[in-house]
The first five atom37 places (N, CA, C, CB, O) and aatype in JSON, in Angstrom:
{
  "aatype": [12, 18, 10, 9, 5, 9, 13, 10, 19, 10, 13, 13, 13, 13, 0, 9, 9, 11, 19, 0, 7, 1, 18, 1, 0, 7, 3, 10, 15, 10, 15, 0, 0, 9, 0, 17, 0, 19, 13, 17, 9, 7, 0, 0, 19, 9, 19, 9, 0, 14, 2, 15, 16, 0, 18, 13, 0, 11, 9, 13, 7, 9, 7, 1, 7, 0, 3, 10, 19, 19, 18, 10, 15, 10, 0, 10, 10, 13, 13, 9, 9, 13, 1, 10, 12, 19, 11, 19, 6, 11, 10, 2, 11, 6, 9, 16, 10, 10, 19, 1, 5, 10, 0, 10, 11, 2, 11, 3],
  "atom_mask": [
    [1, 1, 1, 1, 1],
    [1, 1, 1, 1, 1],
    [1, 1, 1, 1, 1],
    [1, 1, 1, 1, 1],
    [1, 1, 1, 1, 1],
    [1, 1, 1, 1, 1],
    [1, 1, 1, 1, 1],
    [1, 1, 1, 1, 1],
    [1, 1, 1, 1, 1],
    [1, 1, 1, 1, 1],
    [1, 1, 1, 1, 1],
    [1, 1, 1, 1, 1],
    [1, 1, 1, 1, 1],
    [1, 1, 1, 1, 1],
    [1, 1, 1, 1, 1],
    [1, 1, 1, 1, 1],
    [1, 1, 1, 1, 1],
    [1, 1, 1, 1, 1],
    [1, 1, 1, 1, 1],
    [1, 1, 1, 1, 1],
    [1, 1, 1, 0, 1],
    [1, 1, 1, 1, 1],
    [1, 1, 1, 1, 1],
    [1, 1, 1, 1, 1],
    [1, 1, 1, 1, 1],
    [1, 1, 1, 0, 1],
    [1, 1, 1, 1, 1],
    [1, 1, 1, 1, 1],
    [1, 1, 1, 1, 1],
    [1, 1, 1, 1, 1],
    [1, 1, 1, 1, 1],
    [1, 1, 1, 1, 1],
    [1, 1, 1, 1, 1],
    [1, 1, 1, 1, 1],
    [1, 1, 1, 1, 1],
    [1, 1, 1, 1, 1],
    [1, 1, 1, 1, 1],
    [1, 1, 1, 1, 1],
    [1, 1, 1, 1, 1],
    [1, 1, 1, 1, 1],
    [1, 1, 1, 1, 1],
    [1, 1, 1, 0, 1],
    [1, 1, 1, 1, 1],
    [1, 1, 1, 1, 1],
    [1, 1, 1, 1, 1],
    [1, 1, 1, 1, 1],
    [1, 1, 1, 1, 1],
    [1, 1, 1, 1, 1],
    [1, 1, 1, 1, 1],
    [1, 1, 1, 1, 1],
    [1, 1, 1, 1, 1],
    [1, 1, 1, 1, 1],
    [1, 1, 1, 1, 1],
    [1, 1, 1, 1, 1],
    [1, 1, 1, 1, 1],
    [1, 1, 1, 1, 1],
    [1, 1, 1, 1, 1],
    [1, 1, 1, 1, 1],
    [1, 1, 1, 1, 1],
    [1, 1, 1, 1, 1],
    [1, 1, 1, 0, 1],
    [1, 1, 1, 1, 1],
    [1, 1, 1, 0, 1],
    [1, 1, 1, 1, 1],
    [1, 1, 1, 0, 1],
    [1, 1, 1, 1, 1],
    [1, 1, 1, 1, 1],
    [1, 1, 1, 1, 1],
    [1, 1, 1, 1, 1],
    [1, 1, 1, 1, 1],
    [1, 1, 1, 1, 1],
    [1, 1, 1, 1, 1],
    [1, 1, 1, 1, 1],
    [1, 1, 1, 1, 1],
    [1, 1, 1, 1, 1],
    [1, 1, 1, 1, 1],
    [1, 1, 1, 1, 1],
    [1, 1, 1, 1, 1],
    [1, 1, 1, 1, 1],
    [1, 1, 1, 1, 1],
    [1, 1, 1, 1, 1],
    [1, 1, 1, 1, 1],
    [1, 1, 1, 1, 1],
    [1, 1, 1, 1, 1],
    [1, 1, 1, 1, 1],
    [1, 1, 1, 1, 1],
    [1, 1, 1, 1, 1],
    [1, 1, 1, 1, 1],
    [1, 1, 1, 1, 1],
    [1, 1, 1, 1, 1],
    [1, 1, 1, 1, 1],
    [1, 1, 1, 1, 1],
    [1, 1, 1, 1, 1],
    [1, 1, 1, 1, 1],
    [1, 1, 1, 1, 1],
    [1, 1, 1, 1, 1],
    [1, 1, 1, 1, 1],
    [1, 1, 1, 1, 1],
    [1, 1, 1, 1, 1],
    [1, 1, 1, 1, 1],
    [1, 1, 1, 1, 1],
    [1, 1, 1, 1, 1],
    [1, 1, 1, 1, 1],
    [1, 1, 1, 1, 1],
    [1, 1, 1, 1, 1],
    [1, 1, 1, 1, 1],
    [1, 1, 1, 1, 1],
    [1, 1, 1, 1, 1]
  ],
  "atom_positions": [
    [[-12.22, 70.85, -171.75], [-12.95, 71.1, -170.75], [-12.08, 70.34, -169.32], [-14.48, 70.54, -171.15], [-11.66, 69.19, -169.24]],
    [[-12.03, 71.28, -168.44], [-11.73, 70.58, -167.6], [-12.22, 70.46, -166.54], [-10.93, 70.68, -167.48], [-12.77, 71.39, -165.97]],
    [[-12.09, 69.04, -165.94], [-12.63, 67.98, -164.73], [-13.91, 68.99, -164.21], [-11.2, 67.58, -163.22], [-15.1, 68.74, -164.38]],
    [[-13.28, 70.39, -163.43], [-13.92, 70.9, -162.46], [-15.02, 72.18, -163.05], [-12.8, 71.34, -161.44], [-16.12, 72.54, -162.64]],
    [[-14.21, 72.59, -164.08], [-15.7, 72.86, -165.83], [-17.1, 72.17, -165.68], [-15.1, 71.83, -167.71], [-18.24, 72.62, -165.57]],
    [[-16.55, 70.85, -165.73], [-18.23, 70.25, -166.27], [-19.11, 69.88, -164.26], [-17.91, 67.86, -167.71], [-20.23, 69.81, -163.75]],
    [[-17.77, 69.79, -163.89], [-18.53, 69.44, -162.1], [-19.62, 71.19, -161.8], [-16.49, 69.3, -160.24], [-20.63, 71.23, -161.1]],
    [[-19.04, 72.4, -162.53], [-19.48, 73.2, -161.35], [-20.66, 73.57, -162.67], [-18.22, 74.61, -160.42], [-21.64, 74.03, -162.09]],
    [[-20.94, 73.54, -164.21], [-21.83, 73.35, -164.92], [-22.82, 72.35, -164.56], [-21.34, 73.19, -165.91], [-24.03, 72.53, -164.64]],
    [[-22.43, 71.6, -164.28], [-23.74, 70.78, -163.65], [-23.93, 71.12, -162.7], [-23.8, 69.48, -163.45], [-25.16, 71.02, -162.69]],
    [[-23.68, 71.47, -161.82], [-23.73, 72.38, -160.53], [-24.92, 73.24, -161.01], [-22.21, 73.33, -160.14], [-25.99, 73.29, -160.38]],
    [[-24.71, 73.85, -162.02], [-24.9, 75.55, -161.85], [-27.0, 74.77, -162.8], [-22.99, 77.25, -163.41], [-28.18, 75.07, -163.01]],
    [[-26.28, 74.05, -162.91], [-27.96, 73.54, -164.07], [-28.96, 72.75, -162.96], [-27.5, 71.9, -165.79], [-30.18, 72.95, -162.86]],
    [[-27.97, 71.61, -161.98], [-28.62, 71.39, -161.19], [-29.21, 72.92, -160.37], [-27.85, 70.41, -160.54], [-30.44, 73.04, -160.27]],
    [[-28.65, 73.61, -160.02], [-29.1, 74.95, -159.26], [-30.74, 74.86, -160.26], [-27.74, 76.75, -159.57], [-31.82, 74.38, -159.93]],
    [[-30.19, 75.7, -161.9], [-30.99, 76.39, -162.21], [-32.85, 75.65, -161.79], [-30.47, 76.65, -163.7], [-33.9, 76.16, -161.4]],
    [[-32.24, 73.77, -162.26], [-33.4, 73.52, -161.96], [-34.06, 73.83, -160.29], [-33.42, 72.2, -162.39], [-35.26, 74.08, -160.38]],
    [[-33.58, 73.85, -158.94], [-34.18, 74.09, -157.85], [-34.81, 75.67, -158.17], [-33.13, 73.88, -156.59], [-36.01, 75.87, -158.37]],
    [[-34.21, 76.29, -158.17], [-35.52, 77.64, -158.85], [-36.67, 77.23, -159.53], [-34.95, 78.71, -160.09], [-37.79, 77.14, -159.03]],
    [[-36.31, 76.92, -160.92], [-37.2, 76.51, -161.51], [-38.77, 76.21, -160.16], [-36.43, 75.19, -162.36], [-39.77, 76.91, -159.98]],
    [[-38.16, 74.42, -159.2], [-39.45, 74.45, -158.41], [-39.55, 75.03, -157.31], [0.0, 0.0, 0.0], [-40.42, 74.94, -156.44]],
    [[-38.41, 75.79, -157.39], [-39.23, 76.41, -155.69], [-40.49, 77.99, -156.45], [-37.18, 77.51, -154.01], [-41.45, 78.49, -155.86]],
    [[-39.88, 78.41, -158.02], [-40.92, 78.78, -158.9], [-42.27, 78.46, -158.44], [-40.72, 78.19, -160.14], [-43.26, 78.92, -157.86]],
    [[-41.88, 77.61, -158.9], [-43.72, 76.68, -158.79], [-43.99, 76.12, -158.04], [-44.25, 75.68, -159.59], [-45.09, 75.57, -158.06]],
    [[-42.99, 75.95, -156.87], [-44.0, 75.5, -155.83], [-44.22, 77.14, -155.34], [-43.34, 74.19, -154.49], [-44.99, 77.37, -154.41]],
    [[-43.43, 78.32, -156.06], [-44.59, 79.59, -154.83], [-43.97, 80.21, -154.02], [0.0, 0.0, 0.0], [-44.53, 80.82, -153.11]],
    [[-42.36, 80.19, -154.21], [-41.94, 80.09, -153.17], [-40.94, 80.89, -153.52], [-41.77, 78.92, -152.63], [-40.22, 81.45, -152.69]],
    [[-40.79, 81.05, -155.08], [-40.17, 82.65, -155.45], [-41.16, 83.16, -156.42], [-38.5, 82.73, -156.24], [-42.06, 82.52, -156.96]],
    [[-40.72, 84.9, -156.6], [-41.71, 85.34, -157.15], [-41.04, 85.15, -158.85], [-42.13, 86.88, -156.48], [-39.93, 84.63, -158.85]],
    [[-41.43, 85.41, -159.86], [-41.39, 85.22, -160.73], [-40.07, 86.35, -161.28], [-42.71, 85.16, -161.1], [-39.48, 86.24, -162.35]],
    [[-39.86, 87.29, -160.35], [-38.54, 88.17, -161.08], [-37.49, 87.62, -160.03], [-38.67, 90.23, -161.1], [-36.38, 88.14, -160.09]],
    [[-37.67, 86.75, -159.18], [-36.47, 86.93, -158.53], [-35.7, 85.41, -159.24], [-36.71, 87.07, -156.64], [-34.53, 85.02, -159.33]],
    [[-37.1, 84.83, -159.67], [-36.09, 82.99, -160.3], [-35.7, 83.41, -161.28], [-36.93, 81.27, -160.79], [-34.89, 82.67, -161.84]],
    [[-36.13, 85.1, -162.22], [-35.62, 85.32, -163.99], [-34.01, 85.42, -163.28], [-36.39, 87.27, -165.21], [-32.87, 84.98, -163.44]],
    [[-34.92, 86.42, -162.27], [-32.87, 86.46, -161.74], [-31.69, 86.15, -161.23], [-32.45, 86.89, -161.33], [-30.55, 86.63, -161.24]],
    [[-32.74, 84.4, -160.36], [-31.82, 83.46, -160.35], [-31.22, 82.76, -161.28], [-32.14, 82.8, -159.8], [-30.31, 81.94, -161.14]],
    [[-31.73, 83.1, -162.19], [-31.21, 81.73, -163.63], [-30.41, 82.74, -164.9], [-33.21, 80.7, -164.71], [-30.19, 82.27, -166.02]],
    [[-30.12, 83.79, -164.61], [-29.66, 84.71, -165.42], [-28.76, 84.89, -164.16], [-30.65, 85.9, -166.14], [-28.06, 85.87, -164.42]],
    [[-28.47, 84.48, -163.05], [-27.1, 83.94, -162.45], [-26.87, 83.12, -162.21], [-26.65, 84.2, -161.65], [-26.63, 83.08, -161.0]],
    [[-26.72, 81.79, -162.9], [-26.37, 81.11, -161.95], [-26.39, 80.56, -163.96], [-27.26, 80.63, -160.22], [-26.0, 79.43, -164.25]],
    [[-26.92, 81.65, -165.2], [-26.61, 81.18, -166.73], [-25.41, 81.98, -166.69], [-27.78, 81.55, -168.09], [-24.49, 81.58, -167.4]],
    [[-25.24, 83.0, -166.03], [-23.62, 83.89, -166.15], [-23.04, 82.83, -165.67], [0.0, 0.0, 0.0], [-22.45, 82.05, -166.41]],
    [[-23.14, 82.64, -164.34], [-21.99, 81.89, -163.86], [-21.65, 80.33, -164.34], [-22.16, 81.9, -162.44], [-21.15, 79.57, -163.51]],
    [[-21.93, 79.88, -165.7], [-21.78, 78.73, -166.19], [-20.96, 79.61, -167.07], [-22.99, 77.76, -166.61], [-19.77, 79.75, -166.81]],
    [[-21.45, 80.16, -167.99], [-20.29, 80.9, -168.87], [-19.31, 81.89, -168.62], [-20.78, 81.46, -169.74], [-18.55, 82.44, -169.42]],
    [[-19.43, 82.07, -167.2], [-17.87, 82.47, -167.06], [-17.56, 80.99, -166.19], [-17.47, 84.26, -166.04], [-16.73, 81.22, -165.31]],
    [[-17.9, 79.93, -166.2], [-17.44, 78.56, -166.27], [-16.53, 78.34, -167.37], [-18.54, 77.65, -166.37], [-15.31, 78.41, -167.45]],
    [[-17.64, 77.99, -168.38], [-17.03, 77.78, -169.6], [-16.0, 78.64, -170.32], [-17.93, 77.68, -170.33], [-14.93, 78.25, -170.8]],
    [[-16.51, 79.91, -170.33], [-15.36, 80.4, -171.3], [-14.41, 82.09, -170.01], [-16.54, 81.16, -173.39], [-14.56, 83.31, -170.05]],
    [[-13.51, 81.15, -169.09], [-12.64, 81.55, -168.36], [-12.0, 82.87, -168.33], [-11.93, 80.82, -168.47], [-11.75, 83.28, -167.2]],
    [[-11.52, 83.99, -169.79], [-11.27, 84.52, -170.58], [-12.15, 86.01, -170.22], [-11.45, 83.65, -171.72], [-11.85, 87.16, -169.9]],
    [[-13.25, 85.32, -170.47], [-14.62, 86.39, -170.99], [-14.12, 87.49, -169.93], [-16.67, 85.71, -170.65], [-13.65, 88.53, -170.39]],
    [[-14.19, 87.29, -168.37], [-14.02, 88.66, -167.35], [-12.67, 89.08, -168.11], [-13.8, 88.34, -165.31], [-12.71, 90.21, -168.62]],
    [[-12.15, 88.77, -168.19], [-10.61, 89.86, -168.77], [-11.05, 91.59, -169.53], [-9.62, 88.72, -170.53], [-10.66, 92.73, -169.26]],
    [[-12.01, 91.05, -170.51], [-12.0, 91.48, -171.01], [-13.21, 92.85, -170.37], [-11.91, 90.62, -171.95], [-13.09, 94.07, -170.5]],
    [[-14.15, 92.18, -169.77], [-14.63, 93.41, -168.36], [-14.05, 93.65, -167.25], [-15.81, 93.2, -167.69], [-14.43, 94.49, -166.44]],
    [[-13.23, 93.02, -167.16], [-11.62, 93.67, -166.42], [-10.68, 95.18, -167.1], [-10.31, 92.17, -166.7], [-10.34, 96.36, -166.98]],
    [[-10.68, 94.64, -167.43], [-9.33, 95.81, -168.31], [-10.75, 97.17, -168.7], [-8.23, 94.7, -170.64], [-10.39, 98.33, -168.84]],
    [[-11.74, 96.92, -168.78], [-12.45, 98.16, -169.3], [-12.76, 98.59, -167.79], [-13.92, 97.92, -170.46], [-13.24, 99.72, -167.9]],
    [[-12.73, 98.3, -166.61], [-13.24, 98.72, -165.18], [-11.63, 98.72, -164.51], [-14.56, 97.41, -164.34], [-11.57, 98.42, -163.32]],
    [[-10.34, 99.04, -165.22], [-9.11, 98.82, -164.8], [-8.37, 98.39, -163.75], [0.0, 0.0, 0.0], [-7.54, 99.0, -163.08]],
    [[-8.95, 96.7, -163.66], [-8.85, 95.59, -162.98], [-7.9, 94.97, -163.64], [-9.96, 94.89, -162.82], [-8.1, 94.94, -164.85]],
    [[-6.38, 94.17, -163.06], [-5.39, 93.97, -163.67], [-6.31, 92.15, -164.31], [0.0, 0.0, 0.0], [-6.49, 91.7, -165.44]],
    [[-6.53, 91.79, -163.4], [-7.26, 90.13, -163.75], [-9.07, 89.82, -163.98], [-6.85, 89.08, -162.21], [-9.81, 90.34, -163.15]],
    [[-9.52, 89.22, -164.8], [-10.88, 89.23, -164.61], [-11.63, 88.26, -163.33], [0.0, 0.0, 0.0], [-12.85, 88.35, -163.15]],
    [[-10.64, 87.17, -162.32], [-10.66, 86.68, -162.08], [-11.03, 87.13, -160.79], [-10.03, 86.19, -162.53], [-11.8, 86.58, -160.0]],
    [[-9.94, 89.0, -160.57], [-10.71, 89.67, -159.37], [-11.65, 90.28, -159.43], [-10.19, 90.41, -158.76], [-12.32, 90.58, -158.44]],
    [[-12.02, 90.69, -160.93], [-13.43, 91.19, -160.89], [-15.27, 90.01, -160.95], [-13.25, 92.19, -162.34], [-16.48, 90.07, -161.14]],
    [[-14.47, 89.38, -160.72], [-15.47, 88.22, -160.18], [-15.18, 88.36, -159.16], [-15.45, 86.8, -160.55], [-16.04, 89.09, -158.65]],
    [[-14.25, 88.04, -158.27], [-14.12, 88.22, -156.49], [-14.73, 89.79, -155.84], [-12.17, 88.15, -156.02], [-15.36, 89.81, -154.78]],
    [[-14.44, 91.0, -156.61], [-14.67, 91.96, -156.19], [-16.36, 91.99, -156.29], [-13.83, 92.93, -156.84], [-16.92, 92.12, -155.2]],
    [[-17.44, 91.85, -157.76], [-18.45, 91.37, -157.78], [-18.96, 91.03, -156.92], [-18.5, 90.78, -158.32], [-19.69, 91.75, -156.25]],
    [[-18.69, 89.61, -156.64], [-19.17, 88.53, -155.83], [-19.31, 88.97, -153.97], [-17.99, 87.22, -156.16], [-20.25, 88.79, -153.19]],
    [[-18.27, 89.45, -153.8], [-17.98, 90.27, -152.78], [-18.84, 91.3, -152.43], [-16.9, 90.75, -152.99], [-19.28, 91.29, -151.28]],
    [[-19.26, 92.48, -153.42], [-19.73, 93.45, -153.53], [-21.55, 92.75, -153.21], [-19.13, 94.17, -154.98], [-22.12, 92.98, -152.15]],
    [[-22.02, 92.17, -153.98], [-23.16, 91.8, -153.73], [-24.04, 90.39, -153.05], [-23.4, 92.04, -154.7], [-25.24, 90.16, -153.23]],
    [[-23.0, 89.49, -152.18], [-23.02, 88.91, -150.69], [-23.53, 90.43, -150.86], [-21.5, 88.2, -149.57], [-24.59, 90.72, -151.4]],
    [[-21.96, 92.01, -149.94], [-22.62, 92.02, -149.16], [-23.85, 92.77, -149.24], [-22.0, 92.21, -148.4], [-24.35, 92.8, -148.11]],
    [[-24.67, 93.5, -150.26], [-25.75, 93.8, -150.49], [-26.79, 92.31, -150.27], [-25.63, 94.49, -151.84], [-27.91, 92.56, -149.81]],
    [[-26.6, 91.45, -150.45], [-27.76, 90.54, -150.3], [-28.04, 90.49, -148.4], [-27.25, 88.79, -151.12], [-29.1, 90.51, -147.77]],
    [[-26.38, 90.43, -147.83], [-26.91, 90.36, -146.34], [-26.93, 91.75, -145.68], [-25.96, 89.38, -145.43], [-26.72, 91.94, -144.48]],
    [[-27.15, 92.48, -146.37], [-27.76, 93.72, -146.03], [-28.84, 93.86, -146.24], [-27.35, 94.63, -146.45], [-29.19, 94.94, -145.76]],
    [[-29.95, 93.16, -146.88], [-31.9, 92.93, -147.86], [-32.28, 92.53, -146.43], [-32.4, 91.18, -149.59], [-33.02, 93.18, -145.7]],
    [[-31.38, 90.86, -145.99], [-31.58, 89.66, -145.51], [-31.56, 90.69, -144.73], [-30.87, 88.33, -145.54], [-32.58, 91.37, -144.84]],
    [[-30.27, 91.34, -143.5], [-30.76, 91.7, -142.18], [-31.7, 93.14, -141.55], [-29.56, 91.66, -141.56], [-31.69, 93.65, -140.43]],
    [[-32.54, 93.53, -142.92], [-33.42, 94.79, -143.02], [-34.97, 93.77, -142.89], [-33.11, 95.9, -144.81], [-35.98, 93.86, -142.19]],
    [[-34.48, 92.79, -143.99], [-36.34, 91.81, -143.51], [-36.0, 91.65, -141.96], [-36.75, 89.57, -144.46], [-36.77, 92.16, -141.15]],
    [[-34.94, 90.99, -141.54], [-35.13, 90.64, -140.26], [-35.81, 91.13, -139.46], [-34.35, 90.58, -139.78], [-36.9, 90.8, -139.0]],
    [[-34.73, 92.48, -139.13], [-35.44, 93.48, -138.59], [-36.62, 94.04, -138.32], [-35.19, 93.99, -138.89], [-37.12, 94.49, -137.29]],
    [[-37.09, 93.88, -139.83], [-38.71, 94.02, -139.91], [-39.61, 92.69, -139.64], [-39.1, 94.51, -141.44], [-40.71, 93.0, -139.17]],
    [[-39.48, 91.65, -139.76], [-39.98, 90.31, -138.75], [-39.64, 90.93, -137.46], [-39.08, 88.63, -138.95], [-40.54, 91.55, -136.9]],
    [[-38.51, 90.87, -136.93], [-38.89, 91.49, -135.56], [-39.78, 92.07, -135.13], [-38.31, 92.15, -135.21], [-40.45, 91.7, -134.17]],
    [[-40.03, 93.67, -136.13], [-40.42, 94.79, -135.13], [-42.7, 94.39, -135.43], [-39.45, 97.05, -135.97], [-43.62, 95.02, -134.91]],
    [[-42.82, 93.18, -136.42], [-43.86, 92.86, -136.25], [-43.42, 91.48, -135.9], [-44.77, 93.17, -137.27], [-42.83, 91.16, -136.93]],
    [[-43.34, 90.48, -135.09], [-43.43, 89.7, -134.37], [-43.41, 90.66, -132.66], [-42.32, 88.65, -134.84], [-44.33, 90.11, -132.05]],
    [[-43.05, 91.31, -132.1], [-43.01, 92.26, -131.64], [-44.31, 92.68, -130.77], [-42.65, 92.95, -132.58], [-44.81, 92.61, -129.65]],
    [[-44.59, 93.32, -132.51], [-45.95, 94.21, -132.49], [-47.44, 93.06, -132.24], [-46.05, 95.16, -134.28], [-48.37, 93.26, -131.47]],
    [[-47.24, 91.85, -133.21], [-48.02, 91.03, -132.37], [-48.51, 90.12, -131.66], [-48.3, 90.97, -132.46], [-49.56, 89.51, -131.47]],
    [[-47.25, 90.2, -131.23], [-46.74, 89.41, -129.07], [-47.69, 89.81, -128.6], [-45.22, 90.08, -127.79], [-48.65, 89.12, -128.28]],
    [[-47.48, 92.01, -128.35], [-47.59, 92.74, -127.56], [-49.45, 92.77, -127.94], [-46.46, 94.02, -127.71], [-50.32, 92.54, -127.1]],
    [[-49.63, 93.02, -128.96], [-51.44, 92.68, -129.39], [-51.83, 91.27, -128.58], [-51.75, 92.3, -131.47], [-52.69, 91.24, -127.71]],
    [[-51.11, 90.19, -128.98], [-52.04, 88.95, -128.37], [-51.71, 88.67, -126.76], [-51.68, 87.39, -129.28], [-51.94, 87.7, -126.03]],
    [[-51.09, 89.91, -126.53], [-50.44, 89.37, -124.25], [-51.7, 90.74, -124.26], [-47.56, 89.99, -123.07], [-52.32, 90.65, -123.2]],
    [[-52.23, 91.91, -125.08], [-53.33, 92.87, -124.45], [-54.55, 91.93, -124.42], [-53.65, 94.35, -125.41], [-55.2, 91.87, -123.37]],
    [[-54.97, 91.1, -125.64], [-55.94, 90.25, -125.62], [-56.43, 89.46, -125.03], [-55.94, 89.87, -126.14], [-57.63, 89.29, -124.81]],
    [[-55.58, 88.91, -124.71], [-54.86, 87.99, -123.35], [-55.0, 88.13, -122.25], [-53.68, 87.96, -123.16], [-55.02, 87.2, -121.44]],
    [[-55.15, 89.58, -121.92], [-55.38, 89.95, -120.38], [-56.64, 90.01, -120.23], [-54.8, 91.24, -119.84], [-56.93, 90.49, -119.13]],
    [[-57.89, 89.63, -121.11], [-58.58, 91.19, -120.62], [-59.76, 89.5, -120.46], [-58.96, 93.26, -122.18], [-60.91, 89.59, -120.03]]
  ]
}
């Protein structure tokens, strides 16, 4: 096992501990905590056995396993950014509505 693999696996272990802590603190729902834990465990598996991605890459017609990881990572990141933007817009609308209600209430 290479040094980078050891560091990454330790980082993923640390990330899983942080996810568990955020779940216990009530910052994450159970489903979100499970999803993040599965993500970090999957990342650790890929780091420990990097050739495992080559099998799936061939199924999808992609030349290398690393390319598959990059494509899936980009797709996931763009989806997360989209969801965050939608939530930010929703929060902006809610804040605007609350500020208007407070302004009207304080006007009297």
